[in-house]
C-alpha positions as CSV (number, residue, x, y, z in Angstrom):
1,M,76.1,77.4,114.3
2,S,76.9,75.0,111.8
3,K,80.3,72.5,111.5
4,R,81.7,74.8,108.4
5,D,80.6,77.9,110.9
6,D,82.7,76.2,113.5
7,L,85.6,76.2,111.1
8,I,85.4,79.2,110.1
9,E,85.8,80.4,114.1
10,K,88.7,78.0,114.1
11,Y,90.4,79.3,111.3
12,A,90.1,82.8,112.4
13,A,91.4,82.4,115.7
14,D,94.8,80.5,114.0
15,I,94.9,83.6,112.0
16,K,94.5,86.3,114.8
17,D,97.0,83.0,117.2
18,K,99.5,82.7,114.3
19,F,99.9,84.9,112.2
20,G,98.8,88.7,114.8
21,E,96.1,89.7,112.8
22,S,92.2,89.8,112.3
23,A,91.1,87.7,109.9
24,D,88.8,89.4,107.1
25,M,85.5,87.0,108.0
26,D,84.0,87.7,104.4
27,L,87.2,86.6,102.7
28,L,88.1,84.0,105.0
29,K,84.0,82.2,104.2
30,K,84.4,82.3,100.9
31,V,87.8,80.8,100.5
32,T,86.8,77.9,103.2
33,V,83.1,77.5,101.2
34,G,85.3,77.3,98.0
35,L,87.3,74.2,99.5
36,G,84.0,72.6,99.3
37,P,83.8,68.8,101.3
38,S,87.4,68.6,102.5
39,I,87.3,70.8,105.6
40,Y,85.6,68.2,106.7
41,N,88.5,65.0,105.9
42,L,90.7,65.2,108.5
43,D,93.3,64.5,105.9
44,A,92.8,66.8,103.3
45,S,91.9,69.9,105.1
46,K,95.5,70.0,106.4
47,V,98.6,70.9,104.8
48,S,102.3,68.7,105.4
49,G,105.0,71.8,105.1
50,G,107.7,68.9,105.3
51,D,105.7,67.5,102.0
52,Q,106.9,68.5,98.4
53,K,103.8,66.8,97.1
54,E,101.4,68.6,99.1
55,L,103.7,72.1,98.7
56,D,103.1,71.2,95.0
57,T,99.7,71.1,94.9
58,V,99.1,74.3,96.8
59,K,101.0,76.2,94.2
60,N,99.9,74.2,91.1
61,N,95.8,73.9,92.3
62,Y,95.6,77.1,94.1
63,L,97.8,79.7,93.1
64,I,98.4,78.6,89.3
65,K,94.9,77.5,88.6
66,K,92.6,79.3,91.0
67,L,94.0,82.4,91.4
68,G,95.5,82.5,88.1
69,L,99.2,83.2,89.2
70,N,102.3,82.6,86.7
71,D,104.7,79.7,88.0
72,G,107.9,81.0,89.3
73,S,110.0,81.1,92.7
74,E,107.8,83.9,94.3
75,L,104.7,81.1,94.7
76,D,107.5,79.1,95.9
77,D,108.6,82.5,98.8
78,A,105.0,83.2,99.3
79,I,104.4,79.3,100.3
80,K,107.3,79.0,102.3
81,G,106.7,82.5,104.2
82,V,103.3,81.0,105.4
83,M,104.8,77.7,106.6
84,D,107.2,79.4,108.4
85,K,104.9,81.6,110.2
86,Y,102.5,79.0,111.0
87,G,105.3,77.3,112.8
88,S,107.5,73.9,111.8
89,S,106.4,72.4,114.8
90,N,102.5,73.2,114.3
91,K,101.1,69.9,112.8
92,N,97.7,71.1,112.5
93,K,98.2,73.8,109.5
94,H,94.7,74.1,108.0
95,R,94.2,74.3,104.0
96,A,91.8,77.2,104.4
97,V,94.3,79.6,106.1
98,I,96.9,78.8,104.5
99,Y,94.8,79.6,101.1
100,Y,93.6,82.5,102.9
101,M,96.9,84.2,103.8
102,L,98.1,83.6,100.3
103,C,95.1,85.0,98.7
104,K,96.1,88.3,100.5
105,H,99.5,87.9,100.1
106,F,99.1,88.1,96.5
107,K,96.1,90.9,96.9
108,K,93.6,88.1,94.8
109,A,90.4,88.5,96.9
110,S,89.0,89.7,94.0
111,I,89.0,86.2,92.8
112,Y,86.0,85.4,95.7
113,K,83.9,88.7,95.0
């Protein structure tokens, strides 16, 4: 297995453990591939739930630019919901998992087709 495949398996386990659902492996792989080499960088591969700058990056670069959503409070609410489910005490919030969960929340999987 490649390093990317190992990471995707880790992300799928996180989705199962933290969110109580089985990952759509095809979508998870596409979201992960879409993140490019950042998944291999310890800092870039994670999102700090307590850092507003990081949360703004998720909103602006992913939800608005990538998924094509309009800015609004529902974006902030969705990010907060995913972060809360992931667990505030969990220091390892993987960017790929957060993006995957937000993609599912907004029903935007077609972006990756």
